C-alpha positions in Angstrom: 70.0 89.6 86.9 72.4 92.0 88.7 74.0 95.1 86.8 76.6 93.4 85.4 75.1 90.4 83.9 74.6 92.4 80.6 78.4 93.3 80.5 79.2 89.6 81.1 77.2 88.3 78.4 78.2 90.4 75.5 81.7 89.5 76.4 80.9 85.8 76.8 79.1 85.6 73.2 82.1 86.8 71.5 84.5 84.5 73.4 81.8 81.5 72.6 82.1 82.7 68.8 85.6 82.7 68.9 86.2 79.0 68.1 83.4 78.9 65.5 84.5 81.6 63.3 87.9 79.9 62.5 89.3 82.9 60.6 86.0 84.7 60.3 85.0 88.5 61.4 83.2 88.7 64.8 81.2 92.1 63.8 78.1 91.4 65.2 79.7 90.5 68.8 82.0 94.0 68.6 79.3 95.8 67.6 77.8 94.6 70.4 80.7 94.9 72.7 80.8 98.8 71.7 76.9 99.4 72.4 77.3 97.8 76.0 80.4 99.6 77.1 79.3 102.8 76.0 76.0 103.1 77.2 76.9 104.1 80.8 80.4 105.0 81.4 80.5 105.1 84.8 78.6 101.6 85.2 81.1 100.3 82.4 84.1 101.6 84.9 82.9 100.0 87.7 82.5 96.5 85.6 85.8 97.0 84.7 87.2 97.7 88.1 85.6 95.1 90.0 84.3 92.5 87.8 85.6 91.6 84.5 88.1 88.7 84.3 91.5 88.7 82.9 89.8 86.6 79.6 86.7 89.0 79.2 89.3 92.1 79.3 91.5 90.2 76.9 88.5 90.1 74.5 87.0 93.2 75.1 90.6 94.6 73.9 89.5 94.1 70.5 87.3 96.8 70.7 88.9 99.4 72.9 89.7 101.6 69.9 85.8 101.9 69.2 84.8 102.5 72.7 87.2 105.0 73.2 86.5 106.9 70.0 82.8 106.7 70.9 83.1 107.9 74.5 86.3 110.2 74.4 86.7 109.1 77.9 89.9 110.0 79.9 88.8 108.5 83.0 87.7 105.1 81.1 91.4 105.1 79.5 92.6 105.0 82.8 90.6 102.2 84.1 91.5 100.1 81.1 95.4 100.8 81.7 95.1 100.0 85.5 93.4 97.0 85.0 95.2 96.0 82.3 98.3 96.3 84.6 96.4 93.8 86.7 96.4 90.6 84.3 98.1 87.7 85.8 99.1 86.3 82.2 101.9 88.0 80.6 100.8 87.1 77.2 97.3 88.4 77.7 98.5 91.4 79.3 100.9 92.5 76.7 98.2 92.2 74.0 95.7 94.1 75.8 98.5 96.8 76.6 99.3 96.7 72.7 95.5 97.1 71.9 95.3 99.7 74.3 97.9 101.9 73.2 96.8 101.4 69.6 93.3 102.8 71.0 95.1 105.6 72.1 96.2 106.6 69.0 93.0 105.9 67.1 90.7 108.0 70.0 93.1 111.0 70.3 93.0 110.5 73.9 96.5 110.5 75.9 
């Protein structure tokens, strides 16, 4: 396993549960993603810059607020913003940027 496998696994667990929930709440997956992405901020930023797919970023955006609230990291916020601007699908990009803007307000990082 490389150092990014855990990141992929927690997001893929959230994605795979999406079709099974049918309006349910993926709380367990959200908590797991937050825990993984707040454990080592530097490694998280490298993963976001170098490895995360557009779809994974889309699902990770569901917990941007919690991640930024726990880390209070302006560098992580900047990394998320830079990566979000590179998302190819316009609808995905807009949703991710909206989540990021909401997370800024919740976390108090500007």
